[in-house]
C-alpha positions in Angstrom: 68.2 101.5 125.8 66.7 104.8 124.7 68.2 106.7 127.7 71.6 105.3 126.9 71.3 106.4 123.3 70.2 109.9 124.5 73.0 110.2 127.1 76.0 108.5 125.4 75.2 109.5 121.8 73.4 112.8 122.4 70.3 111.7 120.5 66.9 113.3 121.1 64.0 111.1 122.3 62.5 110.6 118.8 65.8 109.7 117.2 66.8 107.4 120.1 63.5 105.7 119.8 63.9 105.2 116.0 67.4 103.7 116.5 66.1 101.4 119.2 63.2 100.2 117.0 65.7 99.6 114.1 67.7 97.4 116.5 64.6 95.4 117.5 63.2 95.0 113.9 66.4 94.8 111.9 69.0 93.6 114.4 71.2 96.7 114.1 71.0 100.5 114.5 73.5 103.2 113.6 74.3 105.6 116.5 76.8 107.7 114.7 80.2 108.0 112.9 83.2 108.7 115.1 86.9 108.4 115.1 88.1 105.0 116.3 89.2 106.3 119.7 85.8 108.0 120.4 83.9 105.0 119.1 85.9 102.6 121.4 85.1 104.9 124.4 81.4 105.0 123.6 81.2 101.2 123.2 82.9 100.8 126.6 80.5 103.3 128.2 77.5 101.6 126.7 78.7 98.1 127.9 79.4 99.5 131.4 76.0 101.2 131.7 74.2 98.1 130.3 75.9 95.8 132.8 75.2 98.2 135.7 71.5 98.3 134.8 71.1 94.7 133.7 70.2 95.6 130.2 70.7 93.0 127.5 72.3 95.6 125.3 75.3 95.2 123.1 77.2 97.8 121.1 79.9 97.4 118.5 81.9 99.5 116.1 82.9 98.8 112.6 85.1 100.6 110.1 83.4 102.3 107.2 85.1 102.8 103.8 
């Protein structure tokens, strides 16, 4: 999961680790704020990579106000 955060969301290793630990401890982690089109693409990439590597990783997007 950390390598996906690094590659898809351009996070450095400590930041990717922090996000991953938030997901494990709190059930969610924020990877960034993007336009809807960019977010949709990143979600699709994450799901593709997770399936390919057999990671139980989910990614979603939500609108912020």
